[in-house]
C-alpha positions in Angstrom: 167.1 149.6 144.3 165.9 152.4 143.1 165.8 153.5 139.3 167.5 156.9 139.5 166.4 159.4 136.2 168.7 161.9 134.8 166.3 164.7 135.9 167.0 164.1 139.5 170.1 163.0 139.2 171.0 166.7 138.4 168.7 168.0 140.8 170.4 166.4 143.7 174.2 168.0 141.2 172.3 170.7 141.3 171.0 170.5 145.2 174.7 170.2 146.5 176.2 172.7 144.3 172.9 175.7 146.2 174.4 173.8 149.4 177.7 174.2 149.3 178.0 177.8 146.8 175.1 179.5 146.9 174.0 179.4 150.2 172.5 182.8 151.0 168.5 183.0 151.0 167.3 185.0 147.9 170.8 184.5 145.6 170.0 183.7 142.3 171.5 180.5 141.0 173.0 179.1 137.5 170.4 179.7 134.5 169.0 176.5 132.9 171.0 176.7 129.8 174.2 176.9 132.4 173.1 174.0 134.3 172.4 172.3 131.1 175.8 173.0 129.6 177.5 172.5 132.7 175.8 168.8 133.1 176.1 167.6 129.5 171.9 167.0 129.8 169.3 168.9 127.9 167.0 171.9 129.2 164.2 170.2 129.3 165.9 167.4 131.9 167.5 170.6 134.0 163.8 171.9 133.7 162.6 169.0 135.3 165.2 168.9 137.7 164.3 172.3 138.9 161.1 171.3 139.3 162.1 168.6 141.6 164.2 171.6 144.0 161.3 173.7 143.8 158.7 171.4 145.4 161.3 170.6 148.0 161.8 173.6 148.7 165.2 173.9 148.1 164.7 177.1 145.7 162.1 179.5 143.9 161.1 181.0 140.5 161.5 184.8 140.1 160.1 186.4 136.9 162.7 189.1 137.5 166.0 187.1 138.7 165.3 183.3 136.9 165.8 180.9 139.8 166.8 181.6 143.8 167.2 180.1 146.5 164.5 179.2 149.0 164.0 182.2 151.5 164.9 179.8 154.5 167.8 177.8 153.0 168.9 177.2 156.3 165.8 175.3 157.9 166.1 173.0 154.5 169.5 172.2 155.0 169.2 171.6 158.9 166.5 169.1 157.7 168.4 167.4 155.1 171.4 167.4 157.1 168.7 165.6 160.1 167.4 163.6 157.2 171.0 161.9 156.9 171.8 161.5 159.9 168.7 159.5 160.9 169.5 157.7 157.5 172.9 156.7 158.6 172.0 155.7 162.8 169.0 153.8 160.9 171.9 151.6 158.4 173.8 151.4 161.2 171.5 149.7 163.3 170.6 147.6 161.2 173.9 146.1 161.0 173.7 145.1 164.6 175.8 148.7 166.2 174.3 149.9 169.2 174.0 153.2 170.2 177.9 152.9 172.0 179.3 151.4 168.9 177.7 154.2 166.9 179.3 157.6 168.7 182.6 155.1 169.2 182.6 155.1 165.1 182.1 158.8 164.3 184.6 160.1 167.8 187.2 157.8 165.7 186.3 159.3 162.6 186.4 162.7 163.6 190.2 161.9 164.8 190.9 161.1 161.2 189.3 163.1 160.1 
């Protein structure tokens, strides 16, 4: 089991916040202070989380606006979805499911959703 550090957990929450609430390219996101207050973390930990998101191409720093959503966020989002799909399919394959069974599971899930 991989140990996750606090800044990684905060980065994941901020990433999801961006993908759900701040989807527009170049849109400003809340400040380090605002995220620190909202995540009950200290500003240094939030800054580390934001650096991680910058490395992943999800945000960029703008001297006048603070941190902003990446210009190519739609491409980043598609890449994240592709990675999640691949991870799910690999796990199901490791559990012994065949393609047809996986397709059936997904169909049933969508019908119940």
